[in-house]
C-alpha positions in Angstrom: 4.5 23.5 10.0 5.8 21.0 7.3 5.1 17.4 7.9 6.6 14.4 6.4 4.4 11.8 4.1 4.7 9.0 7.5 3.2 11.8 9.5 0.2 12.7 7.3 -0.4 9.2 6.9 -0.6 8.5 10.6 -2.6 11.4 11.2 -5.3 10.2 8.5 -5.4 6.6 9.3 -6.6 7.9 13.2 -9.7 10.2 11.8 -12.7 9.8 13.7 -15.3 7.1 13.1 -18.9 5.8 14.6 -18.5 4.1 17.5 -20.8 1.3 16.3 -18.2 1.1 13.3 -15.2 0.7 15.7 -17.0 -1.8 17.7 -17.7 -4.0 14.7 -14.0 -3.5 13.7 -12.6 -4.7 17.2 -15.0 -7.7 17.2 -14.0 -8.9 13.8 -10.4 -8.0 14.4 -10.2 -10.0 17.8 -12.0 -12.7 16.5 -9.8 -13.3 13.6 -6.5 -12.7 15.7 -5.9 -10.1 13.6 -3.0 -7.1 13.8 -5.3 -4.5 12.5 -8.9 -3.6 10.7 -8.8 -0.8 8.1 -12.1 0.8 7.0 -12.8 2.6 3.8 -15.3 3.3 1.3 -18.3 5.4 1.0 -19.6 4.8 4.5 -15.8 6.0 6.0 -16.7 9.3 4.0 -20.2 10.2 5.2 -20.4 8.4 8.3 -23.2 6.6 7.7 -24.2 3.0 8.7 -26.6 2.4 5.9 -25.5 0.0 2.9 -22.6 -2.0 3.4 -19.4 -1.3 5.6 -16.2 -2.1 3.9 -13.3 -3.4 6.1 -9.8 -4.9 5.4 -8.8 -7.5 8.1 -5.3 -8.0 8.3 -3.4 -11.1 9.9 -0.3 -12.0 10.9 1.9 -14.9 9.0 2.1 -15.5 5.5 -0.3 -15.4 2.9 -2.6 -18.3 2.7 -4.2 -18.0 -0.4 -2.6 -17.3 -3.8 -5.6 -15.5 -4.9 -6.3 -13.2 -2.2 -8.0 -11.2 -0.2 -10.8 -13.6 1.3 -13.7 -11.8 1.2 -16.7 -12.2 3.3 -20.2 -10.4 3.9 -21.8 -10.7 7.3 -24.5 -8.9 9.5 -24.0 -8.2 12.9 -26.6 -6.7 15.4 -25.1 -4.2 17.6 -27.3 -1.7 19.9 -30.5 -2.6 18.3 -29.3 -2.1 15.0 -28.2 -4.3 11.7 -25.1 -3.6 10.6 -23.8 -5.1 7.2 -20.3 -5.7 6.2 -18.2 -6.6 3.3 -14.7 -8.2 4.8 -11.6 -8.8 3.1 -9.1 -11.0 5.3 -5.3 -11.1 4.2 -2.1 -11.2 5.4 -0.2 -8.0 6.5 2.7 -9.3 5.0 1.2 -9.8 1.5 -0.7 -6.2 1.9 2.6 -4.7 2.5 4.2 -6.0 -0.4 1.4 -5.3 -2.8 1.0 -1.7 -1.4 5.0 -1.1 -2.4 4.2 -2.1 -5.8 6.2 -5.6 -5.2 3.2 -8.0 -6.3 1.7 -7.6 -9.7 -1.9 -6.4 -8.1 -2.9 -3.0 -8.7 -5.8 -3.1 -6.2 -4.3 -2.3 -2.9 -2.2 0.7 -3.8 -4.6 2.1 -6.0 -7.3 1.9 -3.2 -5.5 2.7 -0.2 -3.7 6.1 -1.6 -7.5 6.8 -1.3 -9.0 7.7 2.1 -8.9 4.5 4.8 -8.8 4.6 8.5 -6.8 1.8 11.2 -10.1 1.7 13.6 -8.6 -1.1 15.4 -5.1 -2.4 15.9 -3.7 -5.0 18.3 -0.7 -2.9 19.6 1.7 -0.4 18.7 4.0 -2.2 16.6 0.8 -3.3 14.4 -0.4 0.1 14.1 3.1 1.4 12.9 3.5 -1.4 10.4 0.0 -1.0 9.0 0.5 2.9 8.8 3.9 2.4 6.9 2.2 -0.1 4.0 -0.6 2.6 3.7 2.1 5.2 3.1 3.8 2.9 0.8 0.8 2.9 -1.2 0.6 6.4 -1.2 4.3 6.5 -2.6 4.0 3.4 -5.4 0.6 5.7 -6.7 2.6 9.0 -7.0 5.4 7.2 -8.6 3.3 6.2 -11.0 1.3 9.5 -11.5 4.4 10.9 -12.1 5.7 8.6 -15.3 2.3 8.6 -16.5 1.0 12.4 -15.6 1.9 15.3 -17.8 5.5 17.1 -17.4 3.7 19.9 -15.5 0.0 20.3 -14.4 -1.9 20.6 -11.0 -1.8 17.3 -8.4 -5.3 16.4 -9.9 -3.8 16.3 -13.6 -1.5 13.9 -11.9 -4.1 11.8 -10.2 -6.5 11.6 -12.9 -3.8 9.9 -15.4 -3.1 7.6 -12.2 -6.7 6.2 -11.9 -7.7 6.4 -15.4 -4.9 4.0 -16.1 -5.8 1.6 -13.1 -9.2 1.3 -14.2 -8.4 0.6 -17.7 -5.8 -2.2 -16.3 -9.0 -3.6 -14.3 -11.8 -5.5 -14.7 -14.0 -3.1 -13.4 -17.4 -1.2 -14.7 -16.7 2.7 -13.9 -18.7 5.6 -15.3 -16.6 8.3 -17.5 -15.1 10.5 -15.1 -15.4 8.6 -11.9 -11.5 9.9 -11.5 -13.2 13.5 -11.1 -15.6 11.9 -8.4 -12.8 10.5 -6.4 -10.8 13.5 -6.3 -13.8 16.0 -5.6 -15.2 14.2 -2.9 -12.1 13.4 -1.5 -10.6 17.0 -2.0 -9.1 17.3 1.8 -7.8 13.8 1.8 -5.5 14.7 -1.5 -4.8 18.0 -0.7 -0.9 18.3 -0.6 -0.3 14.6 -0.7 1.5 14.3 -3.8 4.4 16.6 -3.3 4.8 14.5 0.1 4.9 11.3 -1.6 7.0 12.6 -4.3 9.5 13.8 -1.8 9.5 10.6 0.4 11.2 9.0 -2.3 13.2 11.5 -3.8 11.5 12.4 -6.8 12.5 15.9 -7.9 9.8 18.5 -8.6 8.9 22.0 -8.7 6.1 24.5 -7.7 4.5 27.5 -9.3 1.4 28.4 -7.9 -0.9 25.2 -8.2 1.1 23.9 -11.1 3.8 21.0 -10.2 6.6 20.0 -12.8 8.5 16.8 -11.8 11.7 15.9 -12.7 11.5 12.2 -13.2 14.9 11.1 -14.6 14.4 9.2 -18.0 15.8 5.8 -16.9 13.1 6.0 -13.7 10.5 7.2 -15.9 11.3 4.1 -18.6 11.7 1.7 -15.4 8.2 2.7 -13.6 6.4 2.5 -17.0 7.8 -1.0 -17.7 7.0 -2.0 -14.4 3.4 -0.6 -15.1 3.2 -2.3 -18.5 3.8 -5.8 -16.8 0.8 -5.3 -14.3 -1.2 -3.5 -16.8 -1.1 -6.7 -18.9 -2.2 -9.1 -16.4 -4.7 -6.8 -14.2 -7.7 -7.9 -16.0 -6.8 -11.6 -15.7 -6.3 -11.5 -12.1 -9.5 -9.7 -11.1 -11.3 -12.4 -13.4 -9.6 -15.1 -11.0 -10.6 -13.1 -8.0 -14.1 -13.2 -9.5 -13.9 -16.9 -10.1 -12.8 -17.4 -6.7 -15.3 -15.3 -4.9 -18.4 -17.4 -6.5 -17.1 -20.4 -4.4 -15.5 -18.9 -1.5 -17.4 -15.9 -0.9 -18.3 -16.5 2.7 -22.6 -15.5 3.4 -22.8 -14.9 -0.4 -26.3 -15.9 -0.4 -27.1 -13.2 2.3 -25.4 -10.7 0.7 -27.1 -11.0 -2.5 -30.8 -11.4 -0.8 -29.7 -8.0 0.8 -29.0 -6.3 -2.2 -31.9 -7.7 -4.1 -34.2 -6.6 -1.2 -32.4 -3.2 -1.3 -32.8 -2.8 -4.9 -36.2 -4.2 -5.8 -38.1 -4.6 -2.4 -38.3 -8.7 -3.0 -37.4 -10.8 -0.4 -35.9 -14.2 -0.8 -35.7 -16.5 1.9 -31.9 -17.7 2.5 -32.6 -21.3 3.4 -29.8 -23.5 4.6 -29.0 -24.9 1.5 -29.0 -21.8 -0.5 -26.7 -20.4 2.1 -24.0 -23.7 1.9 -24.6 -24.0 -2.3 -25.4 -20.5 -3.5 -24.5 -21.7 -7.1 -26.2 -24.8 -7.1 -29.4 -23.0 -5.6 -29.2 -20.5 -8.0 -31.8 -21.9 -10.7 -34.5 -22.2 -7.9 -33.8 -18.6 -6.3 -34.2 -17.3 -9.7 -37.7 -18.9 -10.6 -38.6 -17.7 -7.1 -37.7 -14.2 -8.0 -39.4 -14.3 -11.6 -42.6 -15.5 -9.8 -42.4 -12.4 -6.9 -41.8 -9.9 -9.5 -44.7 -10.9 -11.9 -46.7 -10.9 -8.4 -45.5 -7.2 -8.0 -47.1 -6.1 -11.4 
């Protein structure tokens, strides 16, 4: 049976997740007065509770911060287990705008064309609005893939062209071939997604076995490439601004850094009230303590 992109996205967002993750999302959503909570990242794929769970909390009303999202780290004890989460918070209005390509941001549509799950929503209207935004992320990404990709090739060829371009535009350190890893571990998610996203926006294409050929009109291709050029030019600057903002607004930054340090080195640093409140000012003292404990390990 043929399905539309909207139907495909709704089904994907409704995937089963661990009840512990669902409980965490409900707690975050109700606490924030949110419209919905999206779950994404490697833990969605593996079903593991180890490491850090990744959530997007989408709230009502206009976007408050000009540099978004607001990021925080939190630990929550549930069922005798400590769950750790990195939480990005932004308005659904801004999320929808970014997903549809209206803003100069590249991170939302490039992230949410990949797998995610809507694991808590305030009501059916909110659920539908969020599903519509995630579908927009797919159409935005697919349109650019058509413009950047080959005249004909497999769906994976188009997706590779897309992800390579977005990695170059963002201030991120990615291993060569990262796009192949995304496609291989999420093969089921991407299977058949590109034709559905093209059809949803009337991008003509033909198919011969696994080979796809786009008939993107020259004017549409030019407009899409110009649209991308303006975003590629500012991508690194936007990401640097977000990193700079995070140094002063990342709630729970000291706890997150201490957990990462212990996970990778086995060294435990105490998060004192001063370190929690002033992570930058406390950094020199923490580094001295770390140096001493590393020496003691040898």
